[in-house]
Jmol script that loads the backbone (N, CA, C; Angstrom):
load data "model"
ATOM      1  N   UNK A   1     171.935 149.700 106.403  1.00  0.00           N
ATOM      2  CA  UNK A   1     173.283 150.081 106.749  1.00  0.00           C
ATOM      3  C   UNK A   1     174.052 150.447 105.494  1.00  0.00           C
ATOM      4  N   UNK A   2     175.163 151.088 105.695  1.00  0.00           N
ATOM      5  CA  UNK A   2     176.066 151.422 104.596  1.00  0.00           C
ATOM      6  C   UNK A   2     177.301 150.538 104.733  1.00  0.00           C
ATOM      7  N   UNK A   3     177.554 149.667 103.741  1.00  0.00           N
ATOM      8  CA  UNK A   3     178.726 148.796 103.857  1.00  0.00           C
ATOM      9  C   UNK A   3     180.019 149.611 103.815  1.00  0.00           C
ATOM     10  N   UNK A   4     180.912 149.295 104.706  1.00  0.00           N
ATOM     11  CA  UNK A   4     182.234 149.905 104.755  1.00  0.00           C
ATOM     12  C   UNK A   4     183.254 148.784 104.644  1.00  0.00           C
ATOM     13  N   UNK A   5     184.500 149.147 104.650  1.00  0.00           N
ATOM     14  CA  UNK A   5     185.553 148.149 104.460  1.00  0.00           C
ATOM     15  C   UNK A   5     185.629 147.166 105.626  1.00  0.00           C
ATOM     16  N   UNK A   6     185.833 147.655 106.833  1.00  0.00           N
ATOM     17  CA  UNK A   6     186.014 146.770 107.984  1.00  0.00           C
ATOM     18  C   UNK A   6     184.736 146.595 108.790  1.00  0.00           C
ATOM     19  N   UNK A   7     183.782 147.496 108.602  1.00  0.00           N
ATOM     20  CA  UNK A   7     182.532 147.409 109.355  1.00  0.00           C
ATOM     21  C   UNK A   7     181.437 148.146 108.611  1.00  0.00           C
ATOM     22  N   UNK A   8     180.195 147.871 108.983  1.00  0.00           N
ATOM     23  CA  UNK A   8     179.056 148.557 108.380  1.00  0.00           C
ATOM     24  C   UNK A   8     178.598 149.649 109.338  1.00  0.00           C
ATOM     25  N   UNK A   9     178.110 150.750 108.773  1.00  0.00           N
ATOM     26  CA  UNK A   9     177.628 151.841 109.616  1.00  0.00           C
ATOM     27  C   UNK A   9     176.168 152.119 109.297  1.00  0.00           C
ATOM     28  N   UNK A  10     175.462 152.640 110.280  1.00  0.00           N
ATOM     29  CA  UNK A  10     174.075 153.059 110.073  1.00  0.00           C
ATOM     30  C   UNK A  10     174.075 154.583 110.085  1.00  0.00           C
ATOM     31  N   UNK A  11     173.816 155.148 108.925  1.00  0.00           N
ATOM     32  CA  UNK A  11     173.801 156.606 108.780  1.00  0.00           C
ATOM     33  C   UNK A  11     172.441 157.143 109.218  1.00  0.00           C
ATOM     34  N   UNK A  12     172.315 158.446 109.392  1.00  0.00           N
ATOM     35  CA  UNK A  12     171.004 159.028 109.713  1.00  0.00           C
ATOM     36  C   UNK A  12     169.940 158.671 108.661  1.00  0.00           C
ATOM     37  N   UNK A  13     170.328 158.631 107.395  1.00  0.00           N
ATOM     38  CA  UNK A  13     169.372 158.230 106.351  1.00  0.00           C
ATOM     39  C   UNK A  13     168.953 156.777 106.521  1.00  0.00           C
ATOM     40  N   UNK A  14     169.911 155.905 106.895  1.00  0.00           N
ATOM     41  CA  UNK A  14     169.586 154.503 107.148  1.00  0.00           C
ATOM     42  C   UNK A  14     168.593 154.383 108.303  1.00  0.00           C
ATOM     43  N   UNK A  15     168.780 155.187 109.340  1.00  0.00           N
ATOM     44  CA  UNK A  15     167.886 155.157 110.502  1.00  0.00           C
ATOM     45  C   UNK A  15     166.472 155.564 110.075  1.00  0.00           C
ATOM     46  N   UNK A  16     166.374 156.602 109.240  1.00  0.00           N
ATOM     47  CA  UNK A  16     165.059 157.037 108.746  1.00  0.00           C
ATOM     48  C   UNK A  16     164.385 155.928 107.951  1.00  0.00           C
ATOM     49  N   UNK A  17     165.159 155.239 107.106  1.00  0.00           N
ATOM     50  CA  UNK A  17     164.608 154.142 106.304  1.00  0.00           C
ATOM     51  C   UNK A  17     164.143 153.010 107.203  1.00  0.00           C
ATOM     52  N   UNK A  18     164.959 152.642 108.185  1.00  0.00           N
ATOM     53  CA  UNK A  18     164.574 151.583 109.120  1.00  0.00           C
ATOM     54  C   UNK A  18     163.313 151.954 109.895  1.00  0.00           C
ATOM     55  N   UNK A  19     163.234 153.198 110.320  1.00  0.00           N
ATOM     56  CA  UNK A  19     162.048 153.645 111.052  1.00  0.00           C
ATOM     57  C   UNK A  19     160.801 153.576 110.167  1.00  0.00           C
ATOM     58  N   UNK A  20     160.962 153.936 108.903  1.00  0.00           N
ATOM     59  CA  UNK A  20     159.829 153.861 107.968  1.00  0.00           C
ATOM     60  C   UNK A  20     159.382 152.414 107.781  1.00  0.00           C
ATOM     61  N   UNK A  21     160.329 151.478 107.651  1.00  0.00           N
ATOM     62  CA  UNK A  21     159.973 150.058 107.557  1.00  0.00           C
ATOM     63  C   UNK A  21     159.198 149.630 108.804  1.00  0.00           C
ATOM     64  N   UNK A  22     159.678 150.063 109.959  1.00  0.00           N
ATOM     65  CA  UNK A  22     159.042 149.689 111.228  1.00  0.00           C
ATOM     66  C   UNK A  22     157.631 150.251 111.331  1.00  0.00           C
ATOM     67  N   UNK A  23     157.456 151.528 110.996  1.00  0.00           N
ATOM     68  CA  UNK A  23     156.132 152.145 111.141  1.00  0.00           C
ATOM     69  C   UNK A  23     155.159 151.706 110.052  1.00  0.00           C
ATOM     70  N   UNK A  24     155.635 151.445 108.834  1.00  0.00           N
ATOM     71  CA  UNK A  24     154.754 150.979 107.758  1.00  0.00           C
ATOM     72  C   UNK A  24     154.297 149.547 108.012  1.00  0.00           C
ATOM     73  N   UNK A  25     155.145 148.743 108.612  1.00  0.00           N
ATOM     74  CA  UNK A  25     154.856 147.357 109.004  1.00  0.00           C
ATOM     75  C   UNK A  25     154.313 146.523 107.845  1.00  0.00           C
ATOM     76  N   UNK A  26     155.003 146.609 106.710  1.00  0.00           N
ATOM     77  CA  UNK A  26     154.649 145.802 105.538  1.00  0.00           C
ATOM     78  C   UNK A  26     155.924 145.193 104.957  1.00  0.00           C
ATOM     79  N   UNK A  27     155.743 144.094 104.228  1.00  0.00           N
ATOM     80  CA  UNK A  27     156.881 143.470 103.549  1.00  0.00           C
ATOM     81  C   UNK A  27     157.353 144.357 102.400  1.00  0.00           C
ATOM     82  N   UNK A  28     158.648 144.454 102.245  1.00  0.00           N
ATOM     83  CA  UNK A  28     159.249 145.184 101.129  1.00  0.00           C
ATOM     84  C   UNK A  28     160.269 144.239 100.499  1.00  0.00           C
ATOM     85  N   UNK A  29     160.046 143.891  99.221  1.00  0.00           N
ATOM     86  CA  UNK A  29     160.927 142.946  98.542  1.00  0.00           C
ATOM     87  C   UNK A  29     162.369 143.419  98.626  1.00  0.00           C
ATOM     88  N   UNK A  30     163.238 142.509  98.991  1.00  0.00           N
ATOM     89  CA  UNK A  30     164.678 142.715  99.148  1.00  0.00           C
ATOM     90  C   UNK A  30     165.048 143.680 100.273  1.00  0.00           C
ATOM     91  N   UNK A  31     164.087 144.055 101.120  1.00  0.00           N
ATOM     92  CA  UNK A  31     164.397 144.992 102.206  1.00  0.00           C
ATOM     93  C   UNK A  31     163.957 144.472 103.572  1.00  0.00           C
ATOM     94  N   UNK A  32     162.673 144.136 103.720  1.00  0.00           N
ATOM     95  CA  UNK A  32     162.201 143.690 105.025  1.00  0.00           C
ATOM     96  C   UNK A  32     161.037 142.715 104.879  1.00  0.00           C
ATOM     97  N   UNK A  33     160.840 141.935 105.937  1.00  0.00           N
ATOM     98  CA  UNK A  33     159.783 140.916 105.952  1.00  0.00           C
ATOM     99  C   UNK A  33     159.208 140.881 107.354  1.00  0.00           C
ATOM    100  N   UNK A  34     157.884 140.932 107.434  1.00  0.00           N
ATOM    101  CA  UNK A  34     157.207 140.812 108.714  1.00  0.00           C
ATOM    102  C   UNK A  34     157.001 139.325 108.976  1.00  0.00           C
ATOM    103  N   UNK A  35     157.531 138.835 110.100  1.00  0.00           N
ATOM    104  CA  UNK A  35     157.373 137.429 110.451  1.00  0.00           C
ATOM    105  C   UNK A  35     156.809 137.317 111.860  1.00  0.00           C
ATOM    106  N   UNK A  36     156.139 136.213 112.089  1.00  0.00           N
ATOM    107  CA  UNK A  36     155.591 135.948 113.418  1.00  0.00           C
ATOM    108  C   UNK A  36     156.544 135.030 114.171  1.00  0.00           C
ATOM    109  N   UNK A  37     156.285 134.864 115.464  1.00  0.00           N
ATOM    110  CA  UNK A  37     157.081 133.924 116.263  1.00  0.00           C
ATOM    111  C   UNK A  37     156.921 132.521 115.682  1.00  0.00           C
ATOM    112  N   UNK A  38     155.699 132.188 115.218  1.00  0.00           N
ATOM    113  CA  UNK A  38     155.474 130.877 114.597  1.00  0.00           C
ATOM    114  C   UNK A  38     156.342 130.703 113.351  1.00  0.00           C
ATOM    115  N   UNK A  39     156.461 131.762 112.530  1.00  0.00           N
ATOM    116  CA  UNK A  39     157.315 131.700 111.337  1.00  0.00           C
ATOM    117  C   UNK A  39     158.766 131.403 111.734  1.00  0.00           C
ATOM    118  N   UNK A  40     159.225 132.081 112.776  1.00  0.00           N
ATOM    119  CA  UNK A  40     160.600 131.898 113.230  1.00  0.00           C
ATOM    120  C   UNK A  40     160.787 130.486 113.790  1.00  0.00           C
ATOM    121  N   UNK A  41     159.784 130.015 114.519  1.00  0.00           N
ATOM    122  CA  UNK A  41     159.858 128.654 115.064  1.00  0.00           C
ATOM    123  C   UNK A  41     159.897 127.622 113.937  1.00  0.00           C
ATOM    124  N   UNK A  42     159.045 127.803 112.930  1.00  0.00           N
ATOM    125  CA  UNK A  42     159.031 126.884 111.785  1.00  0.00           C
ATOM    126  C   UNK A  42     160.360 126.930 111.032  1.00  0.00           C
ATOM    127  N   UNK A  43     161.036 128.053 111.091  1.00  0.00           N
ATOM    128  CA  UNK A  43     162.333 128.196 110.439  1.00  0.00           C
ATOM    129  C   UNK A  43     163.485 127.740 111.317  1.00  0.00           C
ATOM    130  N   UNK A  44     163.169 127.013 112.385  1.00  0.00           N
ATOM    131  CA  UNK A  44     164.212 126.496 113.266  1.00  0.00           C
ATOM    132  C   UNK A  44     164.864 127.575 114.114  1.00  0.00           C
ATOM    133  N   UNK A  45     164.135 128.655 114.369  1.00  0.00           N
ATOM    134  CA  UNK A  45     164.609 129.790 115.153  1.00  0.00           C
ATOM    135  C   UNK A  45     165.849 130.442 114.542  1.00  0.00           C
ATOM    136  N   UNK A  46     166.006 130.240 113.260  1.00  0.00           N
ATOM    137  CA  UNK A  46     167.112 130.871 112.544  1.00  0.00           C
ATOM    138  C   UNK A  46     166.693 132.289 112.164  1.00  0.00           C
ATOM    139  N   UNK A  47     167.534 133.259 112.479  1.00  0.00           N
ATOM    140  CA  UNK A  47     167.203 134.664 112.206  1.00  0.00           C
ATOM    141  C   UNK A  47     168.009 135.236 111.052  1.00  0.00           C
ATOM    142  N   UNK A  48     168.531 134.368 110.220  1.00  0.00           N
ATOM    143  CA  UNK A  48     169.283 134.815 109.054  1.00  0.00           C
ATOM    144  C   UNK A  48     168.370 135.614 108.130  1.00  0.00           C
ATOM    145  N   UNK A  49     168.835 136.767 107.720  1.00  0.00           N
ATOM    146  CA  UNK A  49     168.050 137.643 106.854  1.00  0.00           C
ATOM    147  C   UNK A  49     167.656 136.931 105.562  1.00  0.00           C
ATOM    148  N   UNK A  50     168.586 136.196 104.982  1.00  0.00           N
ATOM    149  CA  UNK A  50     168.334 135.532 103.704  1.00  0.00           C
ATOM    150  C   UNK A  50     167.206 134.505 103.787  1.00  0.00           C
ATOM    151  N   UNK A  51     166.929 134.025 104.979  1.00  0.00           N
ATOM    152  CA  UNK A  51     165.880 133.022 105.144  1.00  0.00           C
ATOM    153  C   UNK A  51     164.485 133.622 104.937  1.00  0.00           C
ATOM    154  N   UNK A  52     164.319 134.883 105.229  1.00  0.00           N
ATOM    155  CA  UNK A  52     162.986 135.499 105.214  1.00  0.00           C
ATOM    156  C   UNK A  52     162.780 136.547 104.120  1.00  0.00           C
ATOM    157  N   UNK A  53     163.798 137.310 103.811  1.00  0.00           N
ATOM    158  CA  UNK A  53     163.652 138.404 102.848  1.00  0.00           C
ATOM    159  C   UNK A  53     163.408 137.849 101.451  1.00  0.00           C
ATOM    160  N   UNK A  54     162.342 138.324 100.815  1.00  0.00           N
ATOM    161  CA  UNK A  54     162.007 137.889  99.454  1.00  0.00           C
ATOM    162  C   UNK A  54     162.908 138.600  98.451  1.00  0.00           C
ATOM    163  N   UNK A  55     163.450 137.843  97.521  1.00  0.00           N
ATOM    164  CA  UNK A  55     164.330 138.395  96.491  1.00  0.00           C
ATOM    165  C   UNK A  55     163.557 138.594  95.191  1.00  0.00           C
ATOM    166  N   UNK A  56     163.989 139.583  94.411  1.00  0.00           N
ATOM    167  CA  UNK A  56     163.404 139.778  93.087  1.00  0.00           C
ATOM    168  C   UNK A  56     163.779 138.592  92.214  1.00  0.00           C
ATOM    169  N   UNK A  57     162.901 138.270  91.284  1.00  0.00           N
ATOM    170  CA  UNK A  57     163.195 137.187  90.349  1.00  0.00           C
ATOM    171  C   UNK A  57     164.373 137.605  89.469  1.00  0.00           C
ATOM    172  N   UNK A  58     165.308 136.705  89.303  1.00  0.00           N
ATOM    173  CA  UNK A  58     166.484 136.981  88.470  1.00  0.00           C
ATOM    174  C   UNK A  58     166.220 136.491  87.057  1.00  0.00           C
ATOM    175  N   UNK A  59     166.682 137.279  86.093  1.00  0.00           N
ATOM    176  CA  UNK A  59     166.543 136.877  84.697  1.00  0.00           C
ATOM    177  C   UNK A  59     167.538 135.754  84.411  1.00  0.00           C
ATOM    178  N   UNK A  60     167.041 134.688  83.838  1.00  0.00           N
ATOM    179  CA  UNK A  60     167.901 133.564  83.480  1.00  0.00           C
ATOM    180  C   UNK A  60     168.149 133.629  81.977  1.00  0.00           C
ATOM    181  N   UNK A  61     169.405 133.792  81.623  1.00  0.00           N
ATOM    182  CA  UNK A  61     169.774 133.883  80.208  1.00  0.00           C
ATOM    183  C   UNK A  61     170.149 132.482  79.739  1.00  0.00           C
ATOM    184  N   UNK A  62     169.561 132.045  78.636  1.00  0.00           N
ATOM    185  CA  UNK A  62     169.867 130.708  78.140  1.00  0.00           C
ATOM    186  C   UNK A  62     171.363 130.537  77.847  1.00  0.00           C
ATOM    187  N   UNK A  63     171.850 129.340  78.119  1.00  0.00           N
ATOM    188  CA  UNK A  63     173.266 129.012  77.928  1.00  0.00           C
ATOM    189  C   UNK A  63     173.723 129.318  76.502  1.00  0.00           C
ATOM    190  N   UNK A  64     172.902 128.993  75.531  1.00  0.00           N
ATOM    191  CA  UNK A  64     173.265 129.205  74.124  1.00  0.00           C
ATOM    192  C   UNK A  64     173.491 130.685  73.834  1.00  0.00           C
ATOM    193  N   UNK A  65     172.654 131.528  74.408  1.00  0.00           N
ATOM    194  CA  UNK A  65     172.772 132.970  74.184  1.00  0.00           C
ATOM    195  C   UNK A  65     174.054 133.518  74.825  1.00  0.00           C
ATOM    196  N   UNK A  66     174.367 133.043  76.016  1.00  0.00           N
ATOM    197  CA  UNK A  66     175.587 133.467  76.700  1.00  0.00           C
ATOM    198  C   UNK A  66     176.809 133.021  75.902  1.00  0.00           C
ATOM    199  N   UNK A  67     176.786 131.786  75.438  1.00  0.00           N
ATOM    200  CA  UNK A  67     177.896 131.248  74.664  1.00  0.00           C
ATOM    201  C   UNK A  67     178.091 132.029  73.369  1.00  0.00           C
ATOM    202  N   UNK A  68     176.994 132.373  72.698  1.00  0.00           N
ATOM    203  CA  UNK A  68     177.075 133.131  71.453  1.00  0.00           C
ATOM    204  C   UNK A  68     177.671 134.524  71.709  1.00  0.00           C
ATOM    205  N   UNK A  69     177.243 135.178  72.796  1.00  0.00           N
ATOM    206  CA  UNK A  69     177.781 136.497  73.137  1.00  0.00           C
ATOM    207  C   UNK A  69     179.269 136.404  73.457  1.00  0.00           C
ATOM    208  N   UNK A  70     179.669 135.327  74.124  1.00  0.00           N
ATOM    209  CA  UNK A  70     181.082 135.127  74.438  1.00  0.00           C
ATOM    210  C   UNK A  70     181.910 135.012  73.161  1.00  0.00           C
ATOM    211  N   UNK A  71     181.459 134.179  72.233  1.00  0.00           N
ATOM    212  CA  UNK A  71     182.219 133.991  70.997  1.00  0.00           C
ATOM    213  C   UNK A  71     182.252 135.262  70.145  1.00  0.00           C
ATOM    214  N   UNK A  72     181.166 136.033  70.146  1.00  0.00           N
ATOM    215  CA  UNK A  72     181.162 137.303  69.418  1.00  0.00           C
ATOM    216  C   UNK A  72     182.192 138.259  70.029  1.00  0.00           C
ATOM    217  N   UNK A  73     182.233 138.319  71.352  1.00  0.00           N
ATOM    218  CA  UNK A  73     183.197 139.189  72.024  1.00  0.00           C
ATOM    219  C   UNK A  73     184.622 138.712  71.769  1.00  0.00           C
ATOM    220  N   UNK A  74     184.816 137.405  71.777  1.00  0.00           N
ATOM    221  CA  UNK A  74     186.140 136.849  71.514  1.00  0.00           C
ATOM    222  C   UNK A  74     186.612 137.208  70.112  1.00  0.00           C
ATOM    223  N   UNK A  75     185.729 137.130  69.125  1.00  0.00           N
ATOM    224  CA  UNK A  75     186.098 137.487  67.748  1.00  0.00           C
ATOM    225  C   UNK A  75     186.455 138.963  67.654  1.00  0.00           C
ATOM    226  N   UNK A  76     185.731 139.836  68.363  1.00  0.00           N
ATOM    227  CA  UNK A  76     186.049 141.268  68.359  1.00  0.00           C
ATOM    228  C   UNK A  76     187.427 141.509  68.960  1.00  0.00           C
ATOM    229  N   UNK A  77     187.733 140.798  70.035  1.00  0.00           N
ATOM    230  CA  UNK A  77     189.044 140.940  70.675  1.00  0.00           C
ATOM    231  C   UNK A  77     190.145 140.510  69.710  1.00  0.00           C
ATOM    232  N   UNK A  78     189.950 139.386  69.054  1.00  0.00           N
ATOM    233  CA  UNK A  78     190.968 138.890  68.121  1.00  0.00           C
ATOM    234  C   UNK A  78     191.173 139.851  66.951  1.00  0.00           C
ATOM    235  N   UNK A  79     190.085 140.421  66.420  1.00  0.00           N
ATOM    236  CA  UNK A  79     190.204 141.398  65.327  1.00  0.00           C
ATOM    237  C   UNK A  79     190.935 142.649  65.818  1.00  0.00           C
ATOM    238  N   UNK A  80     190.622 143.084  67.037  1.00  0.00           N
ATOM    239  CA  UNK A  80     191.281 144.264  67.594  1.00  0.00           C
ATOM    240  C   UNK A  80     192.767 144.013  67.819  1.00  0.00           C
ATOM    241  N   UNK A  81     193.092 142.828  68.306  1.00  0.00           N
ATOM    242  CA  UNK A  81     194.505 142.490  68.502  1.00  0.00           C
ATOM    243  C   UNK A  81     195.251 142.466  67.170  1.00  0.00           C
ATOM    244  N   UNK A  82     194.630 141.907  66.152  1.00  0.00           N
ATOM    245  CA  UNK A  82     195.261 141.856  64.827  1.00  0.00           C
ATOM    246  C   UNK A  82     195.466 143.266  64.283  1.00  0.00           C
ATOM    247  N   UNK A  83     194.470 144.120  64.454  1.00  0.00           N
ATOM    248  CA  UNK A  83     194.580 145.503  63.983  1.00  0.00           C
ATOM    249  C   UNK A  83     195.705 146.232  64.724  1.00  0.00           C
ATOM    250  N   UNK A  84     195.778 146.042  66.048  1.00  0.00           N
ATOM    251  CA  UNK A  84     196.824 146.678  66.844  1.00  0.00           C
ATOM    252  C   UNK A  84     198.194 146.167  66.411  1.00  0.00           C
ATOM    253  N   UNK A  85     198.318 144.876  66.206  1.00  0.00           N
ATOM    254  CA  UNK A  85     199.586 144.278  65.765  1.00  0.00           C
ATOM    255  C   UNK A  85     200.020 144.900  64.434  1.00  0.00           C
ATOM    256  N   UNK A  86     199.100 145.008  63.484  1.00  0.00           N
ATOM    257  CA  UNK A  86     199.420 145.590  62.182  1.00  0.00           C
ATOM    258  C   UNK A  86     199.835 147.051  62.305  1.00  0.00           C
ATOM    259  N   UNK A  87     199.163 147.802  63.145  1.00  0.00           N
ATOM    260  CA  UNK A  87     199.537 149.214  63.347  1.00  0.00           C
ATOM    261  C   UNK A  87     200.923 149.333  63.967  1.00  0.00           C
ATOM    262  N   UNK A  88     201.239 148.454  64.910  1.00  0.00           N
ATOM    263  CA  UNK A  88     202.570 148.489  65.533  1.00  0.00           C
ATOM    264  C   UNK A  88     203.663 148.132  64.526  1.00  0.00           C
ATOM    265  N   UNK A  89     203.359 147.176  63.650  1.00  0.00           N
ATOM    266  CA  UNK A  89     204.322 146.801  62.611  1.00  0.00           C
ATOM    267  C   UNK A  89     204.512 147.952  61.631  1.00  0.00           C
ATOM    268  N   UNK A  90     203.399 148.545  61.166  1.00  0.00           N
ATOM    269  CA  UNK A  90     203.473 149.669  60.217  1.00  0.00           C
ATOM    270  C   UNK A  90     204.204 150.866  60.828  1.00  0.00           C
ATOM    271  N   UNK A  91     204.019 151.081  62.126  1.00  0.00           N
ATOM    272  CA  UNK A  91     204.674 152.223  62.772  1.00  0.00           C
ATOM    273  C   UNK A  91     206.117 151.955  63.123  1.00  0.00           C
ATOM    274  N   UNK A  92     206.572 150.752  62.914  1.00  0.00           N
ATOM    275  CA  UNK A  92     207.959 150.423  63.191  1.00  0.00           C
ATOM    276  C   UNK A  92     208.231 150.141  64.673  1.00  0.00           C
ATOM    277  N   UNK A  93     207.186 149.917  65.444  1.00  0.00           N
ATOM    278  CA  UNK A  93     207.369 149.651  66.850  1.00  0.00           C
ATOM    279  C   UNK A  93     207.648 148.179  67.128  1.00  0.00           C
ATOM    280  N   UNK A  94     207.254 147.318  66.173  1.00  0.00           N
ATOM    281  CA  UNK A  94     207.444 145.881  66.334  1.00  0.00           C
ATOM    282  C   UNK A  94     208.041 145.348  65.047  1.00  0.00           C
ATOM    283  N   UNK A  95     209.050 144.531  65.160  1.00  0.00           N
ATOM    284  CA  UNK A  95     209.641 143.890  63.990  1.00  0.00           C
ATOM    285  C   UNK A  95     209.076 142.485  63.857  1.00  0.00           C
ATOM    286  N   UNK A  96     208.629 142.179  62.647  1.00  0.00           N
ATOM    287  CA  UNK A  96     208.111 140.836  62.449  1.00  0.00           C
ATOM    288  C   UNK A  96     208.388 140.348  61.069  1.00  0.00           C
TER     289      UNK A  96
END
end "model"
wireframe off; spacefill off
backbone 0.3
color backbone group
């Protein structure tokens, strides 16, 4: 489907894709999963898509690396703010 603001629509291209999934009858990561009645029964008869569709593995970035990138970005912001402040003072736009 194509997500819309208040509702989702199925375009002709979406229909073609769905038909291809149906006729190919194979699992497609993050798209479709072939399940049996036994699979559904074992899943408590829950038909939630998230229960069956296989997701791609997500890259896990170490906390230290994220923290280091944050502090580097913060230092760049502070340097940029200082440069902007100095330019505004030199241009006479700010009195300090």
